[in-house]
Residue, then its C-alpha position, 0 to 999 in steps of 0.5 A: m161153519s163153527a166147530f161148536e157141536v150141536t145135535i138136534y133130535h128132529n122131525p122134519a114134518c114138524s114146523t117147530s123142529r124145522n124152524v129150530l134147525a134153521m135157527i141153528r144153521d143161521a147161528g153158523v152151526a152145522p148140527k148133527i141131525v137125528e131123525y128120531l122117528k127113523a133112529p130112536p135114541s136108546r133108553t141110555e141115550l135118553e137118560t143122558i139127554l134128560a140128565r144133561g137137561g135137568l129134565r124128567v122123562r115125563e117132561i119130554l112126552r108129546k101129549k098130542a101124539p095118539p099113543y099118549a092117550e091110548l096108553g094112559l100116559d097121563d096117569p101119575a102112578l106110572s113108573d119111569d120104566v113104563i114111560f121109557a118102554a112106551i117111548a121105545e115102542h112109540p118114538v113119536l111120543i118124544e116131544r121135539p125138537i131137543v137140542m144138545s150142545p156144550k152149553g146144555v140140553r133144551l127142549c126147544r118149545p118155544k123155539e127161542k129156547v134154542f138160543e140158550v144152547l147156541p154159541 
């Protein structure tokens, strides 16, 4: 295995997330796996991930998750603070998988985006 450090924010119940994890392993990398539903990232961690990926918090929202509609998170007037608070309360709102490596951060949808951050 490679010393190339990769972290995947993973949901084992998600087929895309499982496929991306397999792609990382097939590339010869043993990733750090963060099951974010069991160990949600803090706001500070999320802000770091977003900054490294050039992403905004709304871009990582899982629109199919029930809390998205229930909380009215499609409202463009909502502040980032409201979005971060909703994610803290309902980590299922984080779209997956998110992969971090020395080459950057990608929300791997479609799954092939993972190749952009692998060695």
